[in-house]
BAVO-841022 format. One line per 3 residues: number of its first residue (from 1); their letters; for each residue x, y negated, z of N, C-alpha, C, O. Coordinates in nm, 3 decimals, always signed. Each point is the difference from the previous one (the first is absolute). Layout:
# residues N
NUM> a> X Y Z X Y Z X Y Z X Y Z  ...
***
This chain:
# residues 154
1> mns> +0.085 +0.117 +0.000 -0.085 -0.117 +0.000 +0.089 -0.124 +0.000 +0.092 -0.011 +0.082  -0.117 -0.082 -0.172 +0.080 -0.121 -0.003 -0.056 -0.103 +0.098 -0.108 +0.017 +0.057  +0.184 -0.124 -0.038 -0.038 -0.099 +0.102 -0.130 -0.072 -0.035 -0.074 -0.040 +0.090
4> eeh> +0.045 +0.023 -0.219 -0.124 -0.065 -0.038 -0.122 +0.087 +0.035 -0.101 -0.051 +0.048  +0.113 +0.182 -0.072 -0.108 +0.091 +0.037 -0.019 +0.002 +0.152 -0.113 +0.003 +0.050  +0.225 -0.006 +0.023 -0.007 -0.001 +0.146 -0.069 -0.128 +0.049 -0.082 +0.005 +0.092
7> kql> +0.115 -0.119 -0.153 -0.065 -0.127 +0.039 -0.150 +0.007 -0.021 -0.077 -0.052 +0.081  +0.034 +0.115 -0.191 -0.142 +0.014 -0.028 -0.070 +0.084 +0.108 -0.112 -0.030 +0.041  +0.180 +0.135 +0.005 -0.058 +0.083 +0.106 -0.016 -0.080 +0.129 -0.096 +0.020 +0.074
10> lid> +0.189 -0.111 -0.048 -0.005 -0.076 +0.126 -0.107 -0.107 +0.001 -0.036 -0.050 +0.107  -0.017 +0.013 -0.224 -0.112 -0.096 -0.001 -0.135 +0.070 -0.014 -0.104 -0.065 -0.001  +0.107 +0.196 -0.011 -0.122 +0.079 -0.010 -0.083 -0.019 +0.128 +0.056 +0.003 +0.109
13> prw> -0.188 -0.020 -0.121 -0.086 -0.019 +0.118 +0.010 +0.115 +0.101 -0.016 -0.022 +0.120  +0.041 +0.144 -0.168 +0.011 +0.114 +0.092 +0.122 -0.016 +0.091 -0.007 +0.031 +0.119  +0.120 -0.081 -0.175 +0.119 -0.022 +0.083 -0.023 -0.120 +0.092 +0.038 +0.004 +0.117
16> qkk> -0.101 -0.110 -0.168 -0.025 -0.118 +0.082 -0.088 +0.035 +0.121 +0.023 -0.050 +0.109  -0.121 +0.137 -0.130 -0.085 +0.045 +0.112 +0.081 +0.081 +0.100 -0.008 -0.023 +0.121  +0.086 +0.119 -0.172 +0.081 +0.086 +0.088 +0.098 -0.087 +0.079 +0.018 +0.020 +0.120
19> ksd> +0.045 -0.115 -0.189 +0.098 -0.089 +0.065 -0.067 -0.081 +0.111 +0.056 -0.013 +0.109  -0.174 -0.040 -0.136 -0.074 -0.077 +0.101 -0.037 +0.088 +0.119 +0.011 -0.043 +0.115  -0.055 +0.166 -0.143 -0.036 +0.093 +0.108 +0.120 +0.029 +0.090 -0.013 +0.006 +0.122
22> icn> +0.131 +0.013 -0.182 +0.121 +0.031 +0.078 +0.042 -0.121 +0.083 +0.035 +0.014 +0.117  -0.039 -0.133 -0.178 +0.034 -0.122 +0.076 -0.097 -0.019 +0.116 +0.042 -0.037 +0.110  -0.170 +0.062 -0.132 -0.100 -0.007 +0.108 +0.034 +0.099 +0.111 +0.001 -0.034 +0.118
25> rdg> +0.027 +0.158 -0.158 +0.033 +0.104 +0.098 +0.120 -0.042 +0.086 +0.002 +0.024 +0.120  +0.099 -0.086 -0.183 +0.123 -0.039 +0.070 -0.007 -0.139 +0.062 +0.101 -0.053 +0.046  -0.221 -0.006 -0.044 -0.019 -0.129 +0.065 +0.063 -0.117 -0.073 +0.033 -0.102 +0.061
28> wkc> -0.015 +0.115 -0.192 +0.059 -0.105 -0.083 +0.135 -0.046 +0.053 +0.029 -0.120 +0.004  +0.053 +0.218 +0.039 +0.135 -0.031 +0.047 +0.094 +0.116 -0.037 -0.045 +0.112 -0.024  +0.173 -0.142 +0.020 +0.102 +0.099 -0.030 +0.004 +0.104 +0.112 +0.007 -0.036 +0.118
31> vkc> -0.011 +0.164 -0.155 +0.002 +0.105 +0.102 +0.138 +0.017 +0.062 +0.014 +0.064 +0.104  +0.090 -0.120 -0.167 +0.136 +0.011 +0.054 +0.031 -0.110 +0.100 +0.055 +0.026 +0.107  -0.090 -0.151 -0.141 +0.040 -0.112 +0.087 -0.118 -0.079 +0.056 +0.018 -0.085 +0.086
34> gkk> -0.138 +0.112 -0.135 -0.117 -0.070 +0.051 -0.026 -0.136 -0.060 -0.094 -0.069 +0.041  +0.177 +0.026 -0.139 -0.021 -0.131 -0.062 -0.131 -0.004 -0.076 -0.038 +0.095 -0.069  -0.030 -0.208 +0.085 -0.120 -0.028 -0.080 +0.041 -0.109 -0.098 +0.002 -0.118 +0.034
37> tes> +0.030 +0.158 -0.155 +0.044 -0.097 -0.100 -0.096 +0.002 -0.118 -0.086 +0.087 -0.011  +0.102 -0.186 -0.077 -0.081 -0.004 -0.121 +0.047 +0.108 -0.098 -0.077 +0.043 -0.086  +0.201 -0.001 +0.101 +0.059 +0.094 -0.095 +0.008 +0.141 +0.060 +0.108 +0.047 +0.035
40> lhv> -0.224 +0.019 -0.024 -0.004 +0.138 +0.047 -0.011 +0.093 -0.120 -0.066 -0.031 -0.099  +0.131 +0.145 +0.109 +0.000 +0.100 -0.107 -0.045 +0.133 +0.059 +0.026 +0.029 +0.116  -0.094 +0.051 -0.198 -0.035 +0.135 +0.042 +0.101 +0.094 -0.064 +0.013 +0.007 -0.122
43> hhl> +0.057 +0.066 +0.208 +0.109 +0.088 -0.043 -0.047 +0.145 +0.000 -0.064 +0.046 +0.094  +0.099 +0.027 -0.202 -0.027 +0.143 -0.008 +0.115 +0.074 +0.067 +0.115 -0.011 -0.044  -0.144 +0.086 +0.149 +0.104 +0.084 +0.061 +0.040 +0.110 -0.098 +0.118 +0.036 -0.009
46> iyp> -0.214 +0.014 -0.062 +0.025 +0.090 -0.113 -0.095 -0.042 -0.110 -0.108 -0.052 +0.027  +0.147 +0.074 -0.152 -0.085 -0.042 -0.111 -0.086 +0.118 -0.044 +0.047 +0.114 +0.000  -0.171 -0.140 -0.037 -0.088 +0.110 -0.040 +0.048 +0.064 -0.130 +0.050 -0.069 -0.089
49> psg> -0.066 +0.200 +0.077 +0.042 +0.069 -0.122 -0.067 -0.055 -0.126 +0.058 +0.005 -0.108  -0.181 -0.056 +0.123 -0.072 -0.053 -0.116 +0.063 -0.129 -0.052 -0.023 -0.038 -0.115  +0.101 -0.031 +0.199 +0.058 -0.129 -0.039 -0.094 -0.117 +0.021 +0.039 -0.115 -0.021
52> lpw> -0.162 +0.142 +0.062 -0.097 -0.106 +0.025 +0.014 -0.045 +0.145 -0.018 +0.081 +0.091  +0.051 -0.209 -0.067 +0.031 -0.044 +0.136 -0.113 +0.018 +0.100 +0.027 +0.013 +0.120  -0.150 -0.011 -0.163 -0.114 +0.015 +0.091 -0.036 +0.146 +0.026 -0.081 +0.029 +0.088
55> dia> +0.141 +0.062 -0.162 -0.036 +0.142 +0.007 +0.083 +0.073 +0.106 +0.071 +0.095 -0.030  -0.081 -0.143 +0.156 +0.079 +0.058 +0.108 -0.070 -0.024 +0.133 -0.071 -0.100 +0.016  +0.091 +0.190 +0.077 -0.061 -0.016 +0.133 +0.060 -0.122 +0.071 +0.118 -0.032 -0.017
58> diy> -0.201 -0.034 +0.095 +0.043 -0.122 +0.070 +0.120 +0.023 +0.092 +0.078 -0.093 +0.023  -0.062 +0.214 +0.029 +0.112 +0.025 +0.093 +0.136 -0.016 -0.068 +0.101 -0.012 +0.068  -0.098 +0.012 -0.202 +0.126 -0.015 -0.072 +0.028 -0.144 -0.038 +0.094 -0.028 -0.075
61> lqt> -0.175 -0.065 +0.126 +0.014 -0.142 -0.033 +0.020 -0.081 +0.127 -0.054 +0.033 +0.105  +0.134 -0.141 -0.116 +0.020 -0.088 +0.116 +0.018 -0.144 -0.047 +0.050 -0.025 -0.110  -0.090 -0.068 +0.194 +0.013 -0.142 -0.028 +0.136 -0.049 +0.049 +0.037 +0.023 +0.115
64> lck> +0.037 -0.091 -0.204 +0.132 -0.050 +0.035 +0.016 -0.145 -0.044 -0.059 -0.043 -0.099  +0.140 -0.033 +0.175 +0.039 -0.134 -0.044 +0.099 +0.016 -0.117 +0.045 +0.111 -0.027  -0.013 -0.220 -0.041 +0.089 +0.007 -0.116 +0.135 +0.060 +0.036 +0.053 +0.083 -0.074
67> thy> +0.004 -0.122 +0.187 +0.132 +0.051 +0.042 -0.002 +0.151 +0.016 +0.086 +0.069 -0.054  -0.184 -0.019 +0.128 -0.006 +0.145 +0.023 -0.044 +0.077 -0.125 +0.039 +0.115 -0.019  -0.120 -0.178 -0.065 -0.040 +0.063 -0.126 +0.121 +0.018 -0.091 +0.020 +0.106 -0.060
70> dea> +0.062 -0.212 +0.051 +0.122 +0.010 -0.082 +0.095 +0.106 +0.055 +0.058 +0.077 -0.077  -0.043 -0.073 +0.209 +0.086 +0.102 +0.060 -0.053 +0.141 -0.028 +0.077 +0.091 -0.031  -0.208 -0.074 +0.042 -0.060 +0.131 -0.025 +0.019 +0.044 -0.144 +0.003 +0.120 -0.029
73> ngk> +0.009 -0.216 -0.062 +0.019 +0.031 -0.141 +0.147 -0.004 -0.040 +0.032 -0.002 -0.119  +0.058 +0.002 +0.217 +0.142 +0.008 -0.029 +0.064 -0.129 -0.045 +0.108 +0.002 -0.059  -0.172 -0.115 +0.086 +0.059 -0.128 -0.037 +0.070 -0.058 +0.122 -0.065 -0.023 +0.103
76> prg> +0.195 -0.001 -0.111 +0.070 -0.060 +0.114 -0.059 -0.137 +0.033 -0.051 -0.069 -0.089  +0.057 +0.030 +0.215 -0.052 -0.131 +0.040 +0.066 -0.111 -0.080 +0.122 -0.003 -0.016  -0.205 -0.089 -0.034 +0.051 -0.115 -0.072 +0.043 +0.030 -0.143 +0.048 -0.089 -0.070
79> vag> -0.064 +0.212 +0.025 +0.038 +0.036 -0.137 -0.127 +0.034 -0.075 -0.088 +0.069 +0.053  +0.077 -0.118 -0.175 -0.123 +0.018 -0.076 -0.004 +0.133 -0.074 -0.051 +0.005 -0.111  +0.103 +0.100 +0.169 -0.004 +0.124 -0.074 +0.041 +0.120 +0.080 -0.078 +0.052 +0.079
82> gtp> +0.198 -0.009 -0.098 +0.042 +0.131 +0.048 +0.005 +0.088 -0.123 -0.086 -0.011 -0.088  +0.183 +0.097 +0.080 +0.015 +0.083 -0.119 -0.106 +0.109 -0.002 -0.057 +0.033 +0.105  +0.030 +0.025 -0.222 -0.095 +0.112 -0.004 +0.044 +0.114 +0.091 -0.084 +0.066 +0.062
85> adr> +0.215 -0.042 -0.053 +0.048 +0.106 +0.089 -0.031 -0.033 +0.146 -0.038 +0.088 +0.077  +0.054 -0.216 -0.039 -0.034 -0.042 +0.137 -0.148 +0.026 +0.027 -0.037 +0.052 +0.105  -0.048 -0.089 -0.201 -0.143 +0.019 +0.019 -0.033 +0.149 +0.009 -0.083 +0.040 +0.081
88> kms> +0.147 +0.042 -0.165 -0.026 +0.145 +0.001 +0.039 +0.059 +0.135 -0.075 +0.079 +0.057  +0.192 -0.118 -0.005 +0.043 +0.051 +0.130 -0.095 -0.048 +0.110 -0.031 +0.076 +0.091  -0.014 -0.200 -0.101 -0.094 -0.053 +0.098 -0.128 +0.081 +0.000 -0.055 +0.031 +0.105
91> emf> +0.005 +0.003 -0.225 -0.121 +0.082 -0.010 +0.022 +0.137 +0.063 -0.085 +0.050 +0.073  +0.202 +0.011 -0.102 +0.028 +0.132 +0.054 +0.001 -0.004 +0.153 -0.061 +0.086 +0.064  +0.129 -0.185 -0.006 +0.007 -0.007 +0.145 -0.135 -0.033 +0.061 -0.034 +0.052 +0.106
94> svr> -0.044 -0.137 -0.172 -0.133 -0.033 +0.052 -0.086 +0.124 +0.009 -0.070 +0.019 +0.099  +0.074 +0.065 -0.201 -0.082 +0.120 +0.001 +0.049 +0.097 +0.107 -0.082 +0.061 +0.070  +0.213 -0.046 -0.056 +0.054 +0.089 +0.105 -0.042 -0.048 +0.138 -0.044 +0.079 +0.083
97> ela> +0.058 -0.209 -0.058 -0.038 -0.055 +0.130 -0.149 +0.022 +0.025 -0.041 +0.032 +0.111  -0.038 -0.050 -0.215 -0.144 +0.020 +0.013 -0.029 +0.145 +0.036 -0.082 +0.028 +0.088  +0.148 +0.064 -0.155 -0.022 +0.143 +0.027 +0.037 +0.034 +0.144 -0.072 +0.078 +0.064
100> kaf> +0.181 -0.134 -0.013 +0.041 +0.027 +0.139 -0.099 -0.061 +0.099 -0.033 +0.061 +0.102  -0.014 -0.181 -0.133 -0.085 -0.073 +0.094 -0.138 +0.063 +0.015 -0.064 -0.015 +0.104  +0.018 +0.083 -0.206 -0.137 +0.050 +0.002 -0.007 +0.152 +0.007 -0.076 +0.063 -0.074
103> qsw> +0.156 -0.004 +0.163 -0.003 +0.145 +0.019 -0.135 +0.047 +0.052 -0.036 +0.117 -0.016  -0.039 -0.207 +0.078 -0.130 +0.039 +0.056 -0.114 -0.010 -0.102 -0.116 +0.023 +0.034  +0.148 -0.056 -0.157 -0.105 -0.010 -0.102 -0.062 +0.136 -0.026 +0.062 +0.103 +0.027
106> peg> -0.184 -0.101 -0.080 -0.061 +0.126 -0.042 +0.086 +0.065 -0.109 +0.073 -0.068 -0.071  -0.084 +0.198 +0.060 +0.085 +0.076 -0.092 -0.007 -0.052 -0.144 +0.102 -0.005 -0.069  -0.221 -0.033 +0.022 -0.015 -0.051 -0.137 +0.082 -0.126 -0.024 +0.060 -0.016 -0.106
109> ekr> -0.058 -0.073 +0.205 +0.077 -0.124 -0.012 +0.150 +0.032 -0.002 +0.075 -0.062 -0.075  -0.033 +0.158 +0.158 +0.142 +0.038 +0.002 +0.042 +0.056 -0.136 +0.108 -0.031 -0.049  -0.195 +0.113 -0.011 +0.033 +0.057 -0.131 +0.015 -0.111 -0.104 +0.087 +0.008 -0.086
112> yvd> -0.173 -0.111 +0.094 +0.008 -0.112 -0.093 +0.136 -0.070 +0.012 +0.063 -0.031 -0.101  -0.020 +0.007 +0.224 +0.131 -0.064 +0.021 +0.111 +0.089 -0.053 +0.092 -0.048 -0.065  -0.099 +0.179 +0.093 +0.100 +0.093 -0.053 +0.004 -0.003 -0.152 +0.107 +0.000 -0.060
115> dml> -0.226 -0.002 -0.001 -0.006 -0.005 -0.146 +0.063 -0.128 -0.053 +0.071 +0.003 -0.100  -0.096 -0.116 +0.169 +0.059 -0.127 -0.044 +0.152 +0.003 +0.014 +0.072 -0.050 -0.087  -0.023 +0.109 +0.196 +0.146 +0.012 +0.016 +0.061 +0.082 -0.113 +0.100 -0.041 -0.059
118> eyr> -0.161 +0.154 +0.028 +0.050 +0.085 -0.108 -0.005 -0.074 -0.133 +0.094 +0.008 -0.079  -0.205 -0.078 +0.055 -0.014 -0.075 -0.126 +0.108 -0.106 -0.012 +0.062 -0.013 -0.105  -0.039 -0.064 +0.213 +0.101 -0.106 -0.004 +0.140 +0.059 -0.017 +0.082 -0.055 -0.074
121> kwt> -0.056 +0.166 +0.142 +0.131 +0.065 -0.014 +0.019 +0.048 -0.144 +0.106 -0.020 -0.059  -0.208 +0.082 +0.003 +0.007 +0.050 -0.137 +0.020 -0.115 -0.098 +0.081 +0.011 -0.092  -0.155 -0.121 +0.111 +0.012 -0.116 -0.088 +0.140 -0.058 +0.007 +0.059 -0.034 -0.103
124> llr> -0.005 +0.021 +0.224 +0.135 -0.053 +0.017 +0.103 +0.091 -0.066 +0.088 -0.048 -0.071  -0.100 +0.179 +0.093 +0.094 +0.094 -0.061 -0.012 +0.003 -0.151 +0.101 +0.012 -0.069  -0.222 -0.023 +0.018 -0.019 -0.004 -0.146 +0.069 -0.122 -0.060 +0.062 +0.009 -0.105
127> gva> -0.074 -0.124 +0.174 +0.067 -0.122 -0.047 +0.151 +0.016 -0.002 +0.067 -0.045 -0.094  -0.012 +0.109 +0.198 +0.144 +0.024 +0.006 +0.041 +0.093 -0.114 +0.101 -0.024 -0.066  -0.177 +0.130 +0.044 +0.031 +0.095 -0.108 -0.004 -0.068 -0.136 +0.085 +0.027 -0.086
130> ekm> -0.183 -0.113 +0.065 -0.009 -0.071 -0.128 +0.121 -0.089 -0.022 +0.054 -0.007 -0.111  -0.010 -0.062 +0.216 +0.120 -0.085 -0.012 +0.122 +0.085 -0.032 +0.083 -0.038 -0.082  -0.072 +0.154 +0.149 +0.114 +0.089 -0.025 -0.004 +0.049 -0.144 +0.105 +0.007 -0.066
133> der> -0.224 +0.028 +0.015 -0.012 +0.044 -0.139 +0.042 -0.110 -0.096 +0.069 +0.026 -0.098  -0.110 -0.151 +0.126 +0.038 -0.113 -0.085 +0.151 -0.018 +0.000 +0.061 -0.019 -0.106  +0.000 +0.025 +0.223 +0.146 -0.017 +0.009 +0.073 +0.114 -0.068 +0.102 -0.021 -0.066
136> haa> -0.153 +0.144 +0.083 +0.061 +0.115 -0.064 -0.007 -0.014 -0.152 +0.099 +0.024 -0.069  -0.216 -0.064 +0.018 -0.016 -0.017 -0.145 +0.095 -0.108 -0.051 +0.061 +0.016 -0.106  -0.048 -0.126 +0.180 +0.091 -0.107 -0.042 +0.145 +0.049 +0.001 +0.077 -0.032 -0.090
139> amd> -0.041 +0.110 +0.192 +0.137 +0.053 +0.006 +0.026 +0.096 -0.116 +0.108 -0.001 -0.059  -0.207 +0.085 +0.026 +0.016 +0.093 -0.112 +0.012 -0.076 -0.132 +0.079 +0.039 -0.086  -0.154 -0.148 +0.070 +0.011 -0.082 -0.121 +0.138 -0.062 -0.011 +0.059 -0.002 -0.108
142> lma> -0.007 -0.047 +0.219 +0.135 -0.059 +0.000 +0.105 +0.105 -0.034 +0.093 -0.027 -0.077  -0.108 +0.146 +0.134 +0.095 +0.107 -0.027 -0.004 +0.041 -0.148 +0.104 +0.023 -0.061  -0.225 -0.013 +0.006 -0.014 +0.036 -0.142 +0.062 -0.107 -0.089 +0.067 +0.032 -0.098
145> awr> -0.089 -0.159 +0.131 +0.059 -0.109 -0.078 +0.152 +0.004 +0.009 +0.070 -0.023 -0.098  -0.019 +0.052 +0.218 +0.146 +0.009 +0.018 +0.057 +0.114 -0.084 +0.103 -0.016 -0.065  -0.172 +0.131 +0.065 +0.045 +0.115 -0.079 -0.003 -0.032 -0.149 +0.092 +0.037 -0.073
148> rgk> -0.198 -0.104 +0.027 -0.009 -0.037 -0.141 +0.114 -0.094 -0.038 +0.063 +0.014 -0.105  -0.036 -0.109 +0.194 +0.109 -0.094 -0.025 +0.135 +0.071 -0.002 +0.087 -0.033 -0.082  -0.069 +0.127 +0.170 +0.125 +0.075 +0.010 +0.021 +0.089 -0.121 +0.111 +0.009 -0.050
151> ssa> -0.219 +0.059 +0.002 +0.014 +0.090 -0.114 +0.019 -0.078 -0.130 +0.067 +0.049 -0.091  -0.123 -0.168 +0.080 +0.017 -0.078 -0.124 +0.139 -0.062 -0.007 +0.049 -0.030 -0.108  +0.013 +0.011 +0.226 +0.135 -0.056 +0.003 +0.105 +0.106 -0.036 +0.112 -0.035 -0.040
154> a> -0.146 +0.163 +0.053 +0.096 +0.107 -0.024 +0.015 +0.034 -0.144 +0.078 +0.089 -0.034
***
């Protein structure tokens, strides 16, 4: 999903309703520091498999101020980003912490968290494998070009 499609999902009335419900539940303040600011964000502890931001149980959502929202998404304080790898690691740790914190959840909820952990691990490993394949292919191309150059010089 590209960023334009994601922006469209965030203005969808279903997400706006879910976001309002979560802010109401959390008292319109950051659950980490208690700040009541104009800039509150609803953070997904885990993202729904469907990719639709509203298609998830409320227990996986929390209201955060901008500072804590950026931190939760792997953006260092005062920096307008954070690398994709930083964000990926932040997601992995968030899910692990969530799994540890909610050992008392019903079995179905625990299985969902386990499935999300496996999915994130698989996605991360697939990305690493794809990068390795790209680098291997580039190295093989360089080696073939070197061999062609060497044989034509002989």
